[in-house]
C-alpha positions in Angstrom: -14.6 -8.2 -5.4 -11.5 -6.3 -7.1 -11.1 -3.1 -5.0 -9.0 -0.3 -5.8 -7.3 3.0 -3.3 -5.4 6.0 -4.1 -2.9 6.5 -0.8 -0.5 9.2 -0.3 3.2 8.6 -0.6 4.2 7.0 -3.2 7.3 7.7 -5.0 8.6 4.9 -6.9 9.1 1.0 -7.7 10.4 0.2 -4.1 7.7 2.1 -2.3 5.9 0.0 -5.3 7.7 -3.7 -4.8 7.2 -3.2 -0.9 3.5 -2.5 -1.1 3.4 -5.6 -3.4 5.0 -7.8 -1.4 2.9 -6.9 2.4 -0.2 -6.8 1.0 0.3 -9.6 -0.7 0.1 -11.4 2.9 -2.5 -10.6 4.4 -4.4 -13.7 4.3 -7.4 -14.0 0.9 -6.1 -10.4 -1.0 -4.8 -11.6 -4.5 -3.5 -9.5 -7.7 -1.5 -7.3 -6.1 -1.3 -4.1 -8.3 0.4 -1.2 -7.9 0.3 1.9 -10.9 2.9 4.3 -9.5 1.7 7.6 -12.0 -1.8 7.4 -10.2 -0.8 6.3 -6.7 -2.5 3.5 -6.7 -3.1 -0.1 -5.9 -4.9 -2.3 -6.4 -6.5 -5.8 -5.2 -9.2 -8.9 -4.8 -9.9 -10.4 -2.0 -13.4 -11.9 -0.2 -14.6 -8.1 1.2 -15.2 -5.5 3.8 -13.1 -7.3 6.4 -9.7 -7.8 3.9 -10.3 -4.2 2.7 -9.6 -3.0 6.2 -7.2 -5.0 6.8 -5.0 -3.5 3.6 -5.9 0.0 4.5 -4.4 -0.7 8.0 -0.9 -2.2 6.8 -0.9 0.6 3.8 -1.1 3.7 7.1 1.5 0.6 8.7 3.8 1.4 5.7 3.6 5.2 5.7 1.4 5.0 2.4 -2.0 6.2 3.9 -5.2 5.6 2.2 -6.3 9.1 -0.3 -7.8 11.6 3.0 -7.1 9.8 5.9 -3.8 11.0 8.1 -0.5 12.0 6.1 1.6 12.8 8.9 5.6 13.5 9.4 6.1 10.1 10.9 3.6 8.6 8.0 5.8 10.2 5.4 8.9 9.3 7.1 7.7 5.5 7.5 7.1 5.1 3.5 11.0 6.8 2.7 11.7 3.6 4.5 9.6 0.8 3.0 10.5 2.9 0.2 14.1 1.7 0.5 14.0 -1.7 1.8 11.7 -2.4 -1.6 14.1 -1.0 -3.8 16.9 -3.5 -2.1 14.7 -6.6 -2.4 
């Protein structure tokens, strides 16, 4: 099943690198792709359980799904995740 999630706080390729790496680590989640221009993450998974795990991981990294709470803390986390992605 292919899923596309529109996310918040996505700024650059560094963010994308972090997201791809962290989401690809989730079991049964494959073909992770991030479109910076559209602020989306696309991936294949077995079902709803993996989608829920991806949405949770995105929020933990500072990239909550569009429509979810986007606090100052989330924005700060996204800057850290971005910097981490630029260094890898």
